[in-house]
C-alpha positions as CSV (number, residue, x, y, z in Angstrom):
1,X,109.6,91.6,98.2
2,X,110.5,91.4,101.8
3,X,112.8,93.4,104.0
4,X,113.6,92.0,107.4
5,X,114.0,95.4,108.9
6,X,110.8,96.7,107.4
7,X,107.4,96.6,109.2
8,X,105.6,96.6,105.8
9,X,105.4,93.9,103.1
10,X,104.9,94.9,99.5
11,X,103.0,92.3,97.4
12,X,102.8,92.6,93.7
13,X,100.5,89.6,93.0
14,X,96.8,90.4,93.1
15,X,96.0,86.7,93.7
16,X,98.3,86.5,96.7
17,X,96.9,89.8,98.1
18,X,93.4,88.4,97.7
19,X,94.4,85.2,99.5
20,X,95.9,87.1,102.4
21,X,92.8,89.3,102.7
22,X,90.6,86.2,102.7
23,X,92.7,84.8,105.5
24,X,92.2,87.9,107.7
25,X,95.1,90.1,106.9
26,X,94.2,93.8,106.5
27,X,95.3,95.7,103.4
28,X,97.1,98.8,104.6
29,X,97.4,100.6,101.3
30,X,97.1,100.1,97.6
31,X,99.6,101.9,95.4
32,X,100.0,102.2,91.7
33,X,103.6,101.7,90.4
34,X,103.7,104.4,87.8
35,X,106.7,102.9,86.0
36,X,105.2,99.5,85.4
37,X,101.5,100.3,85.8
38,X,101.1,97.5,88.3
39,X,99.5,97.6,91.7
40,X,101.5,97.3,95.0
41,X,99.5,95.8,97.9
42,X,100.9,96.9,101.3
43,X,100.5,94.7,104.4
44,X,102.0,94.8,107.9
45,X,104.9,92.3,107.9
46,X,104.5,89.6,110.6
47,X,105.5,85.9,111.1
48,X,101.8,85.0,110.6
49,X,101.7,86.8,107.2
50,X,104.9,85.0,106.1
51,X,103.4,81.6,107.2
52,X,100.2,82.4,105.2
53,X,102.3,83.3,102.1
54,X,104.2,80.0,102.4
55,X,100.9,78.1,102.7
56,X,99.7,79.9,99.5
57,X,102.9,78.8,97.8
58,X,102.4,75.2,98.9
59,X,98.8,75.2,97.7
60,X,99.9,76.6,94.4
61,X,102.6,73.9,93.9
62,X,100.1,71.1,94.8
63,X,97.7,72.5,92.1
64,X,100.5,72.5,89.6
65,X,101.4,68.8,90.4
66,X,97.8,67.8,90.0
67,X,97.7,69.4,86.6
68,X,100.8,67.4,85.5
69,X,99.2,64.0,86.4
């Protein structure tokens, strides 16, 4: 979930959050969504963070294509 006006980025995927942290992005806060029981990972929104998220998506798609072959 991304808001252009927001300075924070909320990530719901634990795998994506881990990938971001391994790539040097600092986790600001970890919250529990009481309605769904899922974690919310909070990062500072930046162009570098968005680029890293896009790279993660590309890697994921490449892995899916390899599995199909």
